[in-house]
C-alpha positions in Angstrom: 16.5 -50.9 -19.4 16.1 -49.3 -15.7 14.8 -51.7 -12.9 12.9 -50.3 -9.9 16.4 -50.4 -7.8 18.0 -48.2 -10.0 15.5 -45.6 -10.5 14.8 -45.4 -6.6 18.4 -44.3 -5.9 17.9 -41.4 -8.4 16.6 -38.0 -7.6 13.4 -36.5 -8.7 15.3 -34.2 -11.4 17.1 -37.2 -12.8 13.9 -39.3 -13.1 12.3 -36.4 -15.0 15.3 -35.9 -17.5 14.9 -39.7 -18.2 11.2 -39.3 -18.5 11.9 -36.5 -20.9 14.3 -38.6 -22.8 11.8 -41.3 -23.0 9.3 -39.0 -24.6 6.8 -39.4 -21.6 3.9 -36.9 -21.6 2.8 -35.2 -18.5 5.7 -36.1 -16.1 6.2 -32.6 -14.6 3.7 -33.0 -11.8 4.1 -36.5 -10.9 5.9 -37.5 -7.6 8.8 -39.8 -7.4 7.0 -42.9 -6.8 4.5 -42.4 -9.4 7.3 -41.1 -11.8 9.2 -44.4 -11.3 6.2 -46.6 -12.3 5.5 -44.3 -15.2 9.1 -45.0 -16.4 8.8 -48.6 -15.9 5.4 -48.8 -17.8 6.8 -47.0 -20.6 9.9 -49.5 -20.8 7.5 -52.2 -20.9 5.7 -50.7 -23.6 8.8 -49.5 -25.6 11.8 -51.5 -24.8 14.0 -50.6 -27.5 13.9 -47.0 -27.0 14.6 -47.3 -23.3 17.6 -49.5 -23.9 19.3 -47.1 -26.6 18.8 -44.1 -24.0 20.4 -46.0 -21.4 23.5 -46.9 -23.4 23.8 -43.5 -24.7 23.9 -41.9 -21.0 26.0 -44.8 -19.5 29.2 -44.2 -22.1 30.1 -40.8 -21.3 29.9 -41.5 -17.4 32.6 -44.2 -17.7 34.9 -41.9 -19.6 34.6 -39.2 -17.0 35.4 -41.5 -14.1 38.5 -43.2 -15.9 40.4 -40.0 -17.0 41.0 -38.2 -13.6 41.8 -41.4 -11.8 44.5 -42.3 -14.4 46.1 -38.9 -14.3 46.1 -39.0 -10.3 47.9 -42.3 -10.4 50.5 -41.3 -13.2 51.5 -38.1 -10.8 52.2 -40.1 -8.0 55.4 -42.0 -8.7 57.2 -38.7 -9.7 56.5 -37.4 -6.2 58.0 -40.8 -4.8 61.6 -40.2 -6.3 62.5 -37.1 -4.3 62.2 -38.1 -0.4 64.0 -40.4 1.3 63.0 -44.2 1.7 62.0 -44.1 5.4 59.7 -41.1 5.2 58.0 -42.6 2.1 56.2 -45.6 3.6 53.9 -43.7 5.5 53.2 -41.3 2.9 52.6 -44.0 0.3 50.2 -45.9 2.8 48.2 -42.8 3.4 47.9 -42.2 -0.2 46.9 -45.8 -0.8 44.2 -45.7 2.1 42.9 -42.4 0.3 42.7 -44.0 -2.9 40.9 -47.0 -1.3 38.4 -45.2 0.2 37.7 -43.0 -2.9 35.7 -45.7 -4.5 33.7 -46.1 -1.5 32.3 -42.5 -1.6 31.2 -42.6 -5.1 28.8 -45.5 -4.8 28.2 -45.7 -8.6 26.6 -49.0 -10.0 29.2 -50.1 -12.3 31.7 -49.8 -9.2 33.6 -53.1 -9.7 34.4 -52.5 -13.6 35.9 -48.9 -12.8 38.1 -50.2 -9.9 39.6 -53.0 -12.1 40.3 -50.3 -14.7 42.0 -48.2 -12.2 44.3 -51.1 -10.8 45.2 -51.8 -14.5 46.0 -48.2 -15.5 48.0 -47.8 -12.4 50.2 -50.9 -12.9 50.6 -49.9 -16.6 52.1 -46.4 -15.5 54.2 -47.9 -12.6 56.1 -50.2 -14.8 58.2 -47.7 -16.7 59.0 -45.5 -13.8 59.9 -48.6 -11.7 62.6 -49.5 -14.6 64.4 -45.9 -14.1 64.0 -45.4 -10.7 66.5 -46.7 -7.5 66.0 -49.8 -5.3 64.0 -47.7 -2.9 61.2 -46.9 -5.3 61.0 -50.5 -6.4 60.5 -51.5 -2.9 57.7 -49.0 -2.5 56.2 -50.3 -5.7 56.2 -53.9 -4.1 54.6 -52.5 -0.9 51.9 -50.8 -2.5 49.7 -53.8 -3.2 49.9 -54.5 0.1 48.1 -51.3 0.8 45.6 -51.7 -1.9 44.9 -55.3 -1.1 41.9 -54.8 1.6 40.3 -52.5 -1.2 38.3 -55.3 -2.9 37.2 -56.5 0.5 35.7 -53.2 1.7 34.4 -52.7 -1.8 32.5 -56.1 -1.3 31.2 -55.1 2.0 30.0 -51.6 0.5 28.3 -53.6 -2.2 26.5 -55.9 0.4 25.4 -52.8 2.4 24.1 -51.1 -0.9 22.3 -54.1 -1.7 20.7 -54.4 1.8 19.8 -50.5 1.7 18.3 -50.9 -1.8 16.4 -54.0 -0.7 14.9 -52.2 2.5 14.2 -49.2 0.4 12.4 -51.3 -2.2 10.4 -53.1 0.3 9.5 -49.9 1.9 8.6 -48.3 -1.4 6.6 -51.3 -2.2 4.6 -51.1 1.1 4.1 -47.3 0.5 2.8 -48.2 -3.0 0.4 -50.7 -1.6 -0.8 -48.4 0.9 -1.4 -45.7 -1.8 -3.2 -48.0 -4.0 -5.5 -49.2 -1.3 -6.1 -45.8 -0.4 -6.9 -45.1 -4.1 -9.1 -48.0 -4.3 -11.0 -46.9 -1.1 -11.5 -43.5 -2.2 -12.9 -44.9 -5.6 -15.1 -47.2 -3.6 -16.4 -44.3 -1.5 -17.2 -42.4 -4.4 -19.7 -45.1 -5.5 -21.2 -45.8 -2.0 -24.7 -44.1 -1.3 -24.6 -43.1 2.3 -27.6 -43.4 4.3 -28.6 -40.6 6.8 -30.2 -42.0 10.1 -30.5 -38.6 11.8 -34.3 -38.0 12.7 -35.1 -41.6 11.5 -36.1 -43.0 14.7 -39.1 -41.8 16.8 -38.6 -42.0 20.7 -41.2 -41.3 23.3 -40.5 -40.9 27.1 -41.1 -38.7 30.5 -38.9 -36.1 30.8 -36.6 -35.6 33.9 -35.0 -32.5 34.1 -31.4 -32.4 36.0 -30.0 -29.6 38.1 -27.5 -28.7 35.2 -30.7 -27.8 33.2 -30.5 -30.7 30.5 -32.7 -33.6 30.8 -33.4 -37.2 29.9 -36.7 -39.1 28.3 -37.1 -41.9 30.8 -38.9 -45.3 29.5 -41.7 -46.6 31.4 -40.3 -50.1 30.5 -37.7 -49.3 33.2 -40.1 -47.5 35.6 -38.9 -44.1 34.7 -35.5 -44.9 36.1 -32.0 -44.6 34.6 -31.8 -46.9 31.4 -30.1 -47.7 27.9 -33.2 -46.4 26.5 -32.7 -42.8 27.9 -32.8 -40.0 25.2 -30.7 -36.9 25.9 -32.6 -33.6 25.7 -30.5 -30.2 25.7 -31.2 -27.3 27.7 -31.9 -25.1 24.5 -34.9 -27.4 23.5 -36.2 -27.4 27.2 -36.3 -23.6 27.2 -37.6 -23.2 23.6 -40.6 -25.5 24.3 -41.0 -24.4 28.0 -40.8 -28.3 28.8 -41.1 -29.2 32.4 -40.3 -32.5 34.4 -43.2 -35.1 33.8 -43.8 -34.0 30.1 -44.5 -36.8 27.9 -42.4 -36.0 24.8 -42.3 -37.5 21.3 -39.9 -36.7 18.9 -37.0 -37.7 16.4 -33.7 -38.8 17.6 -30.5 -39.6 16.0 -27.7 -42.5 16.6 -25.0 -41.0 19.1 -21.8 -39.8 17.5 -18.1 -40.2 18.9 -17.8 -39.3 22.4 -21.5 -39.4 23.2 -23.4 -42.0 25.3 -27.1 -41.3 24.6 -29.3 -40.8 21.7 -30.0 -37.1 21.4 -33.3 -35.6 20.6 -33.3 -33.6 17.3 -37.0 -32.7 16.6 -39.9 -32.4 19.3 -43.1 -33.4 17.5 -45.6 -34.1 20.3 -45.9 -32.9 24.0 -48.4 -34.7 26.2 -50.2 -35.5 23.1 -50.8 -31.9 21.6 -48.7 -29.7 19.3 -45.6 -28.0 20.9 -47.0 -24.5 20.1 -50.0 -25.1 22.1 -48.5 -26.6 25.3 -46.1 -23.6 25.5 -48.9 -21.4 26.7 -50.2 -23.7 29.1 -51.3 -22.7 32.8 -49.2 -24.4 35.5 -50.9 -27.0 37.7 -50.9 -24.9 41.0 -52.9 -22.1 39.2 -55.8 -24.4 38.0 -59.1 -23.7 39.6 -60.2 -27.2 41.4 -63.9 -28.2 41.7 -65.9 -31.0 43.2 -66.3 -34.1 40.8 -69.4 -33.9 39.0 -68.4 -36.4 36.0 -69.1 -40.1 36.9 -66.7 -42.9 36.2 -69.2 -45.7 35.4 -68.0 -49.0 37.1 -71.2 -51.0 36.3 -70.8 -51.2 32.4 -68.7 -53.2 30.8 -66.2 -55.8 32.7 -68.2 -55.1 35.8 -68.1 -57.4 38.8 -70.3 -57.4 42.1 -67.4 -55.4 43.8 -67.5 -52.7 41.0 -71.5 -52.6 41.1 -71.6 -51.9 44.7 -68.9 -49.6 44.8 -70.9 -47.9 42.1 -74.0 -47.4 44.2 -72.5 -46.8 47.7 -69.3 -45.0 46.7 -69.7 -43.6 43.4 -66.2 -42.3 41.7 -66.1 -39.3 39.7 -63.3 -37.6 37.6 -61.1 -35.8 40.0 -62.3 -37.9 42.9 -59.5 -38.4 45.8 -60.8 -41.8 47.1 -59.3 -43.6 50.1 -59.7 -47.5 50.6 -59.4 -48.4 54.2 -58.4 -51.9 54.5 -57.0 -54.5 57.1 -54.5 -57.0 55.9 -56.0 -59.6 54.0 -59.4 -58.3 53.1 -58.9 -58.3 49.2 -58.0 -54.7 48.7 -55.7 -55.5 45.8 -58.1 -57.7 44.2 -60.7 -54.9 44.4 -58.2 -52.3 42.9 -57.8 -54.6 39.8 -61.3 -54.9 39.2 -61.8 -50.9 39.6 -59.0 -50.6 37.1 -60.5 -53.0 34.6 -63.8 -51.4 35.0 -62.4 -47.7 34.3 -60.2 -49.0 31.4 -63.3 -50.8 29.6 -65.8 -48.1 29.9 -63.7 -44.8 29.8 -61.2 -45.3 27.1 -60.5 -41.5 27.1 -59.0 -41.6 30.5 -55.2 -42.3 30.9 -55.0 -44.9 33.6 -51.8 -45.4 35.8 -51.3 -48.2 38.2 -48.5 -47.5 40.9 -47.6 -50.2 42.9 -45.2 -49.0 46.1 -43.4 -51.6 48.3 -45.7 -54.6 47.0 -45.1 -58.1 46.3 -43.3 -58.7 42.9 -45.9 -61.4 42.1 -48.7 -59.2 42.3 -46.9 -56.6 40.1 -46.6 -59.4 37.5 -50.5 -60.0 37.8 -51.4 -56.5 37.9 -49.4 -56.1 34.6 -51.0 -59.0 32.7 -54.4 -58.5 33.7 -55.1 -54.8 33.6 -55.0 -52.6 30.3 -53.1 -49.7 32.1 -49.6 -48.3 32.7 -48.4 -50.4 35.6 -45.4 -48.7 37.2 -43.9 -50.7 40.3 -41.3 -50.6 43.0 -41.3 -53.7 44.9 -40.5 -54.2 48.7 -37.0 -55.5 48.0 -36.1 -51.9 46.5 -34.7 -49.4 48.5 -36.9 -46.4 49.7 -35.2 -43.8 47.6 -36.4 -45.8 44.5 -40.1 -45.6 45.9 -39.9 -41.7 46.3 -38.3 -41.2 42.8 -40.8 -43.1 40.9 -43.8 -41.7 42.9 -42.6 -38.0 42.2 -42.1 -38.6 38.6 -45.7 -40.3 38.2 -47.2 -37.5 40.1 -45.3 -35.0 37.7 -46.3 -36.8 34.5 -50.0 -36.7 35.8 -49.8 -32.9 36.7 -48.3 -32.2 33.0 -51.2 -34.3 31.3 -53.6 -32.3 33.5 -52.5 -28.9 32.3 -52.9 -30.2 28.9 -56.6 -31.0 29.3 -56.5 -34.7 29.8 -58.4 -37.1 32.4 -55.9 -39.0 34.4 -56.7 -41.8 37.2 -53.9 -42.9 39.4 -54.6 -46.3 41.4 -52.2 -46.2 44.4 -51.2 -49.3 46.4 -50.7 -48.3 49.0 -50.0 -44.9 50.3 -49.3 -46.1 53.7 -46.0 -47.6 52.4 -45.2 -44.6 50.3 -45.4 -42.6 53.5 -43.0 -44.8 55.1 -40.9 -44.4 52.3 -41.0 -40.7 52.6 -40.1 -40.9 56.2 -37.1 -42.9 55.5 -35.6 -40.7 53.0 -36.5 -37.4 54.7 -34.0 -35.4 56.3 -34.2 -35.4 60.2 -36.1 -32.2 61.4 -35.7 -33.0 65.2 -39.5 -33.3 65.7 -40.7 -36.8 65.9 -44.3 -37.8 66.3 -45.5 -40.9 68.3 -44.7 -44.1 66.2 -41.4 -42.6 65.0 -42.8 -40.4 61.9 -40.9 -37.4 61.3 -43.0 -34.1 61.6 -41.9 -33.1 58.0 -41.9 -36.6 56.4 -45.9 -36.5 55.6 -45.9 -33.4 53.7 -44.8 -34.8 50.3 -47.5 -38.0 50.6 -50.1 -35.6 51.5 -49.1 -33.3 48.7 -49.2 -36.4 46.4 -52.8 -37.6 47.5 -54.2 -33.8 47.5 -53.0 -33.4 44.0 -56.4 -35.1 42.8 -58.7 -32.6 41.7 -61.5 -31.6 38.9 -60.2 -28.6 36.9 -62.6 -25.9 35.9 -62.0 -25.8 32.2 -61.1 -29.3 31.5 -58.9 -31.8 32.9 -59.0 -34.1 35.9 -56.7 -36.0 38.2 -58.3 -39.0 40.2 -56.5 -40.7 42.7 -57.6 -43.9 44.6 -55.4 -44.9 47.2 -55.5 -47.9 49.7 -54.6 -47.1 53.4 -53.7 -49.8 55.9 -54.9 -50.1 59.5 -55.0 -52.8 62.3 -51.5 -53.8 61.3 -50.2 -53.7 64.8 -47.8 -50.7 64.0 -48.3 -47.3 65.6 -46.7 -45.5 62.7 -49.5 -47.0 60.2 -52.1 -45.4 62.7 -50.5 -42.0 62.8 -50.3 -42.0 59.0 -53.8 -43.0 58.4 -54.8 -40.4 61.0 -53.0 -37.7 59.0 -54.9 -38.9 55.8 -58.2 -39.4 57.3 -60.6 -36.7 56.3 -58.4 -35.5 53.4 -60.1 -37.6 50.8 -63.9 -36.9 49.5 -64.4 -40.6 49.0 -63.8 -43.4 51.4 -64.6 -47.2 51.4 -64.3 -49.4 54.3 -63.4 -52.9 54.2 -64.1 -55.3 57.3 -61.8 -58.4 58.0 -64.8 -60.2 59.6 -66.4 -60.6 56.2 -63.1 -61.5 54.3 -62.6 -64.3 57.2 -66.0 -65.9 56.2 -64.9 -65.5 52.7 -67.6 -63.1 51.7 -66.4 -60.7 49.0 -66.5 -57.8 48.5 -65.8 -57.5 52.1 -67.1 -53.8 52.2 -68.9 -52.2 55.4 -71.8 -50.6 53.2 -72.9 -48.5 56.1 -69.6 -46.8 56.9 -68.6 -46.4 53.2 -69.8 -43.2 51.3 -68.9 -40.4 49.1 -68.9 -36.7 49.5 -71.4 -34.7 47.4 -72.8 -37.8 45.7 -75.6 -35.6 44.8 -73.3 -34.2 42.0 -72.6 -37.7 40.5 -76.1 -39.5 40.8 -79.2 -38.4 39.2 -82.1 -37.5 41.7 -84.4 -40.7 41.4 -81.4 -43.0 41.8 -80.2 -40.9 44.9 -83.6 -41.0 46.5 -83.6 -44.8 46.1 -80.1 -45.1 47.7 -81.4 -43.2 50.6 -84.0 -45.5 51.0 -81.8 -48.6 50.8 -79.2 -47.1 53.1 -82.1 -46.6 55.6 -83.1 -50.3 55.2 -79.4 -51.7 55.7 -78.5 -49.3 58.7 -80.3 -51.9 61.1 -78.3 -54.6 60.1 -74.6 -55.6 60.8 -72.0 -55.4 58.2 -72.4 -59.4 57.6 -76.4 -59.4 57.1 -76.2 -56.3 54.9 -73.7 -57.6 52.5 -75.4 -61.0 52.1 -78.7 -59.3 51.7 -77.3 -57.2 49.0 -75.5 -59.6 47.3 -78.7 -62.0 46.9 -80.6 -59.3 45.4 -78.0 -58.1 43.1 -77.5 -61.7 41.6 -81.1 -61.7 40.2 -80.3 -58.4 38.0 -78.1 -57.6 35.4 -77.5 -54.0 36.1 -77.8 -51.5 39.2 -80.7 -49.5 37.6 -82.8 -52.9 37.4 -81.9 -53.5 41.1 -83.2 -50.2 42.2 -86.2 -50.5 39.9 -86.9 -53.7 41.6 -86.9 -52.3 45.0 -90.6 -51.4 45.0 -91.6 -54.9 45.1 
């Protein structure tokens, strides 16, 4: 029977001969480790055959080893007789050391048995030679065992080394075998596993921001269009293929990031600004669209209407594409008025995409606006740097332009344009020309471009911007900013601090508030009655006019009913 240690010391050719003698099938293509285990398995099944084969192979090996060693030892005493005794001692010691080293080189398993037979045959041969020889050879025969004596100790050390080596080889082979078995088991398991592909299984949507390098990211509105973990990578080839621009609202399929990737890449574009990609590819740029006067009115006196929105709907009506400016002093209720206007537009015009942009405002007002208005609220509070104000405002404007290019109606409620102009003034590079109040001459170009983007498009689509401007703050810079925007809008609503001090809301100066070309928004009968009402209120001061109007409006349910009741 062969054990694993004995088989591990043999070569692959020897193992194949053993396998051939044991009549093992298909052993030619096996590796050494597999061949060893194949032989062991076959021995376990047929122990009688394996034992007989090993005995047959073991017998001739012993005969071959004993014969040459016995002949060598017989020839040595004949050489000892001729030379002198003084010269014989080093030769005999050298020969003895060589004879002691020979069994070390062989390293055969029946090593101890062979060594005993060699000693026995050597002693039998030397006995008749010692009887016929002189005293000098006898002395050499007596010295010979002294030279051979260390051989059993070295043989023992060799056997210990062989055992250690075989043990380490056995442990290494066993470890390799375990690894191979684990690999085979894992390979078998992997064959039965059904892999699920997550490519194009997730749908993402965001606003595209194109970098200078040509690629872009889809920014999430949950993070105010700033860098976030939800960003989706858009390749340069996709941007060119679909003619994408900064501000496009893209929806498509994404896949999980692979090794070495940080973001979820976009794999398939499904919608761009709510339309098919083939339609958006041939759109006309925003700067080449034809602007018109607003002629479609935004109804503020329908559902979710308040006294403030009803008064605005009569004295300063808002149309699609209006560029409205609410001029207010501090603490006049402009934020509450903006909230009511946004709620009225969201309730009466669901086709309009409403964006509330809060720049440099208080955090609690941002939370209140987000919870009370059904619109997309984008904010940058006053504790944020001016660079963030500018970046958010630019991205919101680009998004609105892309939607208008695709024929959508967009309304942006901005609070406030004065603080946005301050942020642009902080981030603008110095031009060397400073206006009064510390305003750079080039700093107001971008906020004027933001406010001037509001327009009604000839073949569909509109961008309406309703912004607030601060006055009487004690800052010369705010006065300069307001003077730059004064006259650029086509609707102006004045708030009076005297009314808010007496807690009369809305604190609107009715005589100073108006809309350009309101004849395009109101029908003729309503327009004539509004002229009569304005003439009647022109002789009153703002406090008397507001109290008179509020008293009449509380008795009616709608503005039409109020205007009809004016005859009485």
